[in-house]
C-alpha positions in Angstrom: 45.5 -12.6 -9.0 49.3 -12.8 -9.4 51.0 -15.8 -7.9 54.5 -14.2 -8.0 55.4 -13.3 -4.4 57.6 -10.5 -5.7 55.0 -8.9 -7.9 53.6 -5.6 -6.8 49.9 -5.6 -5.8 47.3 -3.5 -7.4 47.1 -1.4 -4.3 50.8 -0.7 -4.3 50.7 0.3 -8.0 47.8 2.6 -7.5 49.3 4.1 -4.4 52.4 5.1 -6.2 50.3 6.5 -9.1 48.0 8.8 -7.1 50.4 10.1 -4.4 50.2 13.9 -4.0 53.0 16.2 -5.1 53.2 18.1 -1.8 55.7 20.6 -3.2 53.2 21.8 -5.7 50.6 21.9 -3.0 52.8 24.1 -0.8 53.4 26.5 -3.7 49.6 26.8 -4.3 49.2 27.5 -0.5 51.8 30.2 -0.5 50.3 31.8 -3.6 46.9 31.8 -2.1 48.1 33.6 1.0 50.0 36.1 -1.1 46.8 36.8 -3.1 45.0 37.5 0.2 47.9 39.5 1.6 47.8 37.3 4.7 51.1 38.4 6.2 50.8 36.7 9.5 49.8 33.4 7.9 52.7 33.6 5.5 55.1 34.2 8.4 53.7 31.3 10.4 54.1 29.0 7.3 57.7 30.1 6.8 58.4 29.4 10.5 56.8 26.0 10.3 58.9 25.2 7.2 62.1 26.2 8.9 61.3 24.0 11.9 60.7 21.1 9.6 63.9 21.6 7.8 65.8 21.6 11.1 64.1 18.4 12.3 65.4 14.8 12.0 62.3 13.9 10.0 63.4 16.1 7.1 66.3 13.7 6.4 63.9 10.8 6.2 60.8 12.2 4.4 60.3 14.7 1.6 57.8 16.8 3.5 56.1 17.0 6.9 52.7 15.7 5.9 54.0 12.5 4.1 56.4 12.0 7.0 53.6 12.2 9.6 51.4 9.8 7.7 54.2 7.4 7.1 55.1 7.3 10.8 51.5 6.9 11.8 50.9 4.2 9.2 54.0 2.3 10.4 52.9 2.4 14.0 49.3 1.4 13.1 50.6 -1.6 11.1 52.8 -2.7 13.9 50.0 -2.5 16.4 47.6 -4.3 14.2 50.2 -7.1 13.7 50.4 -7.6 17.4 46.6 -7.7 17.8 45.8 -10.0 14.9 47.2 -13.0 13.1 46.7 -11.8 9.5 50.2 -10.8 8.2 49.2 -11.7 4.7 46.5 -9.0 4.7 48.6 -6.3 6.4 51.2 -6.8 3.7 48.7 -6.0 1.1 47.1 -2.8 2.4 48.6 0.7 1.5 47.7 4.1 2.8 47.4 7.2 0.5 46.4 10.7 1.5 44.4 12.8 -1.1 44.4 16.5 -1.7 40.6 16.6 -1.5 38.2 19.2 -0.2 35.8 16.6 1.1 36.2 14.7 4.4 36.8 11.1 3.4 38.2 8.0 5.0 37.6 4.8 3.1 39.0 1.4 2.4 39.0 0.4 -1.3 39.3 -3.4 -1.8 40.9 -4.4 -5.1 40.3 -7.6 -7.2 43.7 -9.1 -6.3 43.0 -9.1 -2.6 45.0 -6.0 -1.8 43.4 -2.7 -0.6 44.0 1.0 -0.5 43.2 3.2 2.6 42.2 6.6 1.2 42.2 9.5 3.6 41.7 13.1 2.5 43.6 16.1 3.8 40.3 17.6 4.8 39.7 14.7 7.2 42.8 15.6 9.2 41.9 19.3 9.0 38.5 18.7 10.6 39.9 16.4 13.3 42.3 19.3 14.2 39.4 21.7 14.4 37.6 19.5 16.9 40.8 18.8 18.8 41.6 22.5 19.1 38.2 23.3 20.7 38.4 20.3 23.0 41.9 21.3 24.0 40.6 24.6 25.3 38.2 22.9 27.7 40.8 20.4 28.8 43.3 23.2 29.5 40.8 25.1 31.6 40.4 22.0 33.8 44.0 21.1 34.0 44.9 23.7 36.6 48.4 22.5 37.0 47.5 18.8 37.0 48.9 16.3 34.6 46.7 15.4 31.7 45.9 12.0 33.2 44.5 13.6 36.3 42.0 15.9 34.5 39.1 13.6 35.1 39.2 14.5 38.8 38.1 18.1 38.2 35.1 18.6 40.3 33.4 21.3 38.2 33.4 19.0 35.2 31.7 16.2 37.1 29.2 18.6 38.7 28.2 20.2 35.4 28.5 17.0 33.4 30.7 18.8 30.8 34.3 19.1 29.9 34.4 22.9 29.7 34.9 23.2 26.0 33.1 26.2 24.5 30.3 24.9 22.2 29.7 28.4 20.8 33.3 28.5 19.6 33.2 25.0 18.1 29.7 25.7 16.6 30.9 28.9 14.9 34.0 27.2 13.5 32.0 24.2 12.2 29.2 26.4 10.8 31.7 28.4 8.7 33.3 25.2 7.5 30.0 23.6 6.6 28.5 26.6 4.7 31.6 26.9 2.6 31.4 23.1 1.8 27.6 23.3 1.1 27.8 26.2 -1.2 31.3 26.1 -2.8 32.5 22.6 -2.0 35.5 24.1 -0.3 37.2 23.0 2.9 37.6 26.6 4.1 38.0 27.2 7.8 38.6 30.0 10.2 41.8 30.4 12.1 41.7 29.4 15.8 44.2 31.2 18.0 45.5 29.0 20.7 47.9 29.4 23.7 51.0 27.3 23.8 49.3 25.0 26.4 46.2 24.4 24.2 48.4 23.9 21.1 50.2 21.1 22.9 47.0 19.4 23.9 45.4 20.0 20.5 48.3 18.4 18.7 48.1 15.4 21.0 44.4 15.0 20.4 44.8 15.4 16.6 47.5 12.7 16.4 45.2 10.4 18.4 42.3 11.1 16.0 44.5 10.5 12.9 45.8 7.3 14.4 42.3 6.0 15.0 41.2 7.0 11.5 44.1 5.0 10.0 43.6 2.0 12.3 39.9 1.9 11.7 40.3 1.7 7.9 43.1 -0.9 8.1 40.9 -2.9 10.5 38.3 -3.2 7.8 40.8 -4.9 5.6 42.2 -7.2 8.3 38.7 -8.2 9.2 37.9 -8.9 5.5 34.9 -6.5 5.5 33.2 -6.2 2.2 30.0 -4.5 1.1 27.0 -6.8 0.9 26.3 -8.0 -2.7 22.9 -6.3 -2.6 24.3 -2.9 -1.6 24.5 -0.5 -4.5 27.5 1.9 -4.0 26.4 5.6 -3.8 27.7 6.6 -7.2 31.3 7.7 -7.3 31.1 9.4 -3.9 33.7 8.2 -1.5 32.3 9.9 1.6 29.4 7.6 2.1 29.9 4.2 3.7 28.8 1.1 1.9 29.5 -1.3 4.8 27.1 -2.5 7.4 26.7 -0.9 10.8 28.0 -4.1 12.5 31.1 -4.0 10.4 31.6 -0.3 11.3 31.3 -1.2 15.0 33.8 -4.1 14.6 36.3 -1.8 12.9 35.8 0.8 15.6 36.7 -1.7 18.3 39.8 -3.1 16.6 40.9 0.3 15.4 40.6 1.7 18.9 42.6 -1.2 20.4 45.3 -0.7 17.8 45.4 3.0 18.4 45.7 2.4 22.1 48.6 -0.1 21.4 50.3 2.7 19.4 49.9 5.1 22.3 51.1 2.6 24.8 54.3 2.0 22.9 54.9 5.8 22.6 54.3 6.5 26.3 56.0 3.3 27.7 58.2 5.5 30.0 55.2 7.4 31.5 53.9 5.8 34.7 50.2 5.7 35.2 48.7 7.2 38.4 45.3 7.7 39.9 44.0 4.7 38.0 44.0 6.6 34.6 45.7 4.9 31.7 47.1 7.6 29.4 47.3 5.5 26.2 43.8 4.3 26.8 42.5 7.9 27.4 44.3 9.2 24.3 43.0 6.4 22.1 39.5 6.9 23.5 39.4 10.7 22.9 41.0 10.3 19.5 38.3 7.8 18.5 35.6 10.2 19.5 37.1 13.1 17.6 37.5 11.0 14.5 33.9 9.8 14.7 32.6 13.3 15.1 34.6 14.6 12.1 32.9 12.0 9.8 29.5 12.5 11.5 29.4 16.3 11.1 30.1 16.1 7.3 27.6 13.3 6.7 24.9 15.1 8.6 25.6 18.6 7.4 26.7 18.2 3.8 24.5 15.5 2.3 20.9 15.9 1.0 20.8 12.2 0.9 23.5 10.2 2.6 23.0 6.8 0.9 24.4 4.1 3.2 26.3 6.2 5.7 28.3 5.5 8.9 26.2 4.9 12.0 25.8 8.3 13.8 28.7 9.2 16.0 26.8 9.2 19.3 25.7 5.6 18.5 29.2 4.5 17.6 30.6 6.3 20.7 28.0 4.6 23.0 29.1 1.2 21.9 32.8 2.0 22.2 32.3 3.6 25.7 31.6 0.1 27.0 35.2 -0.8 26.2 36.7 1.9 28.4 37.8 1.5 32.0 35.9 3.5 34.6 38.1 6.6 34.8 38.5 6.9 31.0 34.8 6.3 30.4 33.9 9.1 32.9 36.2 11.5 31.2 35.1 10.5 27.7 31.5 11.1 28.5 32.3 14.6 29.8 34.4 15.1 26.7 31.5 14.3 24.4 28.8 16.5 25.9 29.7 19.9 24.5 31.3 18.5 21.3 28.1 16.6 20.4 25.9 19.6 21.3 27.9 21.9 19.1 27.9 19.4 16.3 24.1 18.9 16.5 23.6 22.7 16.3 26.1 23.2 13.5 24.3 20.8 11.1 20.8 22.4 11.7 20.0 24.3 8.5 16.3 24.6 9.3 14.5 27.9 10.3 15.5 27.1 13.9 19.2 26.8 13.0 21.9 29.3 14.1 23.6 30.8 11.0 27.2 31.9 10.9 27.3 35.3 12.5 29.8 37.9 11.3 29.2 39.9 14.5 30.3 36.9 16.6 33.4 36.6 14.4 34.3 40.3 14.9 34.1 40.2 18.7 35.6 36.7 19.2 39.4 37.2 19.8 40.1 33.5 19.4 39.2 33.3 15.7 40.7 35.0 12.6 40.6 34.7 8.8 42.7 36.0 5.9 39.5 36.4 3.9 38.2 40.0 3.4 35.2 41.1 5.4 32.9 41.0 2.3 33.6 37.3 1.9 32.7 36.6 5.5 29.6 38.7 5.2 28.6 36.7 2.1 29.0 33.4 4.0 26.7 34.8 6.7 24.1 35.9 4.3 24.1 32.6 2.4 23.7 30.8 5.7 20.8 33.0 6.8 19.3 32.3 3.4 19.4 28.6 4.0 17.6 29.0 7.3 14.5 30.5 5.9 11.1 28.8 5.8 9.9 27.1 2.6 7.3 29.8 2.0 10.1 32.4 2.3 12.1 30.5 -0.3 9.2 30.3 -2.7 8.7 34.1 -2.2 12.3 34.8 -3.0 12.0 32.9 -6.3 8.9 34.9 -7.1 10.8 38.1 -6.6 13.6 36.9 -8.9 11.0 36.2 -11.6 10.2 39.9 -11.8 13.6 40.5 -13.4 14.1 37.2 -15.1 12.9 35.9 -18.6 12.8 32.4 -17.1 10.2 31.6 -14.4 11.3 29.8 -11.3 7.9 29.8 -9.5 6.4 26.9 -11.5 9.2 24.7 -10.1 8.6 26.1 -6.6 4.9 25.2 -6.8 5.8 21.6 -7.9 8.3 21.4 -5.1 5.8 22.6 -2.4 3.4 20.0 -3.8 6.0 17.3 -3.2 7.0 16.6 -6.8 10.8 16.8 -7.0 11.1 15.4 -10.5 8.6 17.9 -12.0 10.3 20.8 -10.2 13.8 19.9 -11.4 12.6 19.5 -15.0 10.8 22.9 -14.9 14.1 24.5 -13.7 15.8 23.2 -16.8 17.8 20.3 -15.3 18.3 17.7 -18.1 16.2 14.5 -17.7 19.2 12.2 -17.3 20.6 14.4 -14.5 17.1 14.5 -12.8 17.2 10.7 -12.8 20.6 10.7 -11.1 19.5 13.3 -8.6 16.4 11.4 -7.7 17.9 7.9 -7.6 17.2 6.8 -4.0 20.3 4.6 -3.7 22.8 7.4 -4.7 24.3 9.7 -2.1 23.7 13.3 -3.0 25.6 16.3 -1.6 24.1 19.8 -1.1 27.0 21.3 -3.1 26.4 19.0 -6.1 22.7 20.0 -6.3 23.6 23.7 -6.0 26.1 23.2 -8.9 23.6 21.5 -11.2 20.9 24.1 -10.5 23.2 27.0 -10.9 24.3 25.7 -14.4 20.7 25.0 -15.5 19.2 28.4 -14.5 22.2 30.2 -15.9 21.6 28.5 -19.3 18.0 29.7 -19.3 18.7 33.4 -18.9 18.2 34.0 -15.2 20.2 37.2 -14.3 23.7 36.4 -13.2 23.4 38.2 -9.9 20.6 35.8 -8.9 22.3 32.6 -9.9 23.7 31.7 -6.5 20.7 32.9 -4.4 18.3 31.0 -6.6 20.3 27.8 -6.7 20.7 27.8 -2.9 17.0 28.5 -2.3 15.9 25.8 -4.8 18.2 23.3 -3.1 16.7 24.0 0.3 13.2 23.5 -1.2 14.3 20.1 -2.5 16.0 18.9 0.6 12.9 17.5 2.4 11.8 15.7 -0.8 15.1 14.1 -1.8 16.4 13.5 1.6 13.4 11.6 2.8 13.8 8.8 0.3 15.1 5.6 1.9 18.5 4.3 0.9 18.5 1.0 -1.0 
């Protein structure tokens, strides 16, 4: 560890090394929309760019994403400084956003005592997806009232729900999860919103982003470190190596800091009807942030390793910190969001696959993708939600046109022998050891990729590669996912 007070920390050096070139990212985004002939999306992107160029922020930051993160980070640091007496730790933590398809929010401690907060773009994207659907329910209840008076809405109390449409959220989440499970892509459907819901959605998204930052910074301030006996889940950064108690502690301090941020921003807004607007915003933002992490850990991992506590459990502990009015509203807020989340991560035969017919008749959703791509996502989702016997039968049908048999592996799988099944499907022994290691997190998309490569190398017809790899992965899920984490 350097003793020179002017020396740059390891975290600062790394932060400057891995920062994203947002200009290149924007060019890639534009090219992707051009390739899809997405005229409306291109027009919206151009309008957003013009708005940014006319804003005061454009003179202070190179692009809107870095500007937003820099402002939120500055506010989070200031709030944390007011709540804690650890200036030496706050001075040595740096925040970096990553152009990454996976949802990830993680603190990376470094040997010199500094730390990096790493948050992927996909994390903010998924928070915004939840916020948009929640905003629709909140807008329905607003009925001319100010946001801080929404909790009074009689219908919400009577029905014990906020009014958000769980079918809409479920459909948006399902499309996102299937793309992640099969292609490891953070693809999402567009969600058309009114001006009113856009305003509420943006507010909720900022609250969720603020909580995510404050939560990770809290880990560093509280000097949280993985237990020495905990083996990290490979190189995966989505799984959480910290203890449940540490996560709850970071939730509490992160929530308090996010509330402090909101209180400073809304100092001129008087509170009425006993509702504290900054408290409400921080509370709802925390719940959205928790659900964004929860849905990915539940929906994308075959084996999660040492993951975060489930969002409902984290929320239950945080609810105790809310005042009466905020708690009442937060409980209503959670009902439909948790229901939609629970259904979205169900890929069993009782699951509800992504439905192209629903997409076609739902005026609030859109996509620049061609119809055949949406149909393919629907078919792949339905394929996942078949029974194990159906999956074995599908592999038997593929065998009729393939020089390489898949049914031997299916029999081993149905008999409960994952290692034998993987070896029979041509997966190298060293890779089998990694896949079956109980302490390593394993994502569905990683297993699909390994299997797709193996069966392709053994002569399975190309048109069957994706179907076979998805079916095989589903057969393996109950065997590999049931192993306890170290």
